[in-house]
N, C-alpha and C positions, 0 to 999 in steps of 0.2 A: 704086914702092918708096921707103919713107920714107928720106931721106938724114940730116936733122937735125930735132931738136926743141928748142925753147927756150921758157922761161917768163921773161918779162921779160929777155930776151937773155942768159939763163943756161941752160946746157945741161940737157937733161932726160934724160940717159943713164941715171941711177939715180933712186932716190927723193931728190927734192930737198927739203931741210929749210930752214925760215925763208922760205918763199914768201910774197909779198904776198897780201893778202886781195882784191886786185884784179888779178889775174892776166891777162897777155896771153900766150896760148900761140900759137907759130907753128911749122907744121909743113911742112917743105919736102920735095918730092917729085920724084923724077928725071925726071917727064914731067908734061905738063898734064893736069888732072883735069876730069872731066865735072862741071861746077858743079852740076847739079841734084842730084847724089848726095851732095854734101859734108854738108849740114846733117843729113840722116837718118842719116849713118854716125857722127856724133860724139856721144858720151854722156860727161857728167862726174857722178861719183856721190860723195857724202861717205862717211866710213868706215861707216856703218850701212846703205848701199846707196840712201839718198835721191837722187833725180836732181835736179841743179842746172841751172836754165835758163841756156842759153848763147846768145850771139850768133855765127854762124858766117858767116865771108866768105871768098872766094878772091881770093888776090892773085898778084902776080909772074906775069903771063902765065898765069894759071890753074894754076900748079904749086905753090902753097903755100895752107894753110889757116890762116886767123887766128880764134882762138877766145877769146872775152871772156865772162866771166860776167855775167849781166843785174845781179845785186846783189852787194855785198860778201860775201866768204865768212866763214865762222866762224873765229875765232882758233883757233890750235893744234888743227887737225883735219886728218886725212888724207883726200886726195882722189884718185880714180882716174879718169883720162882714158882712154877706150877708142874706138878707131877701127875700126869694124866692117869686115868684107871686102865690104860691099856698095858701098864707095866704088870708084869706077870712074875709069879713066884716059879721056882724051878719044877714045882709039881703042877703048874699049869693054871692056877687060880689067878684071877685079876684083882688089882688093887681095888678095895670096896668103894673108896670115895677119893675124889682127887685132893691132893695135897697143895696147899697155897702157903708160901712164906714170902714175907716182904722185908726189905732193908733198904737204909738210905745210905748212900755214901758220905763220906766226910767232906768237909769245906777244904778247898784248896788254900793253904796257908802260906804258900810261897810269895815271895815279893813280886809285885806286879809293876813297880816303878822303881828307879834307881835311888839308892840312898842319897840325901843331900846333906851337906854339912850346915851349920847354923848360918854360916855367911852365904852359902848358895841359897838356902831358903829365904833369907832377909832379901837378897837381890831379886828372886823371883816374886816375892810380894811387892816389892817396890815396881817392878817392871809391869805387873798386872794392874797395879793401883793406877801408874800413869797411863796405860793403856786404856783403862775404863774412862779417865777424864778427857783423853785424847779422842776416843770414838764417840763419846756422848756430849761433847762440848758444842756450845752454840757457834753456829759458823761466823757470825759477826762479833758477838760480845766475848766469845770464849768461855762463858759461864756455863757450868753443867746444867742441863734441864732437868727440872724436876721430874716430869713425867718419865724420862729416860731411866732414871733410877728406879721408878716403880715398875717399868716394864722388865727390867732386868731381874728385878726380885720375883715377878710373877713368871 
């Protein structure tokens, strides 16, 4: 019987948000497990059902399973961890019902674009404004077409 489930020392009792992309999941059971059944009973899948490769080890006198993803997970993605009923105790009894735990990885907050100084930002705004009028000006009069600005917005 599963006693506790943690992801990087945070309880996995309900769907955990802002989880690490390098999770370490620990499942503590009430009695020692049959080590040979641990790896085959663990499945980690992303939100569209793709299986994620994991390393599974048994610790704490064979009464806990430690699960780590082989590669870093994808940012801002839900994952489903399943422990199947083929997990056995050392005495030979199977897990009575499958265990399912969900978690969502955190947002990638790293910078995606280079930092601009105020002067660089102003230059960029001026360039894009000129480009807008250049691209949408009437070929004869040079005036901006009203419908061009409407299409650009839509």
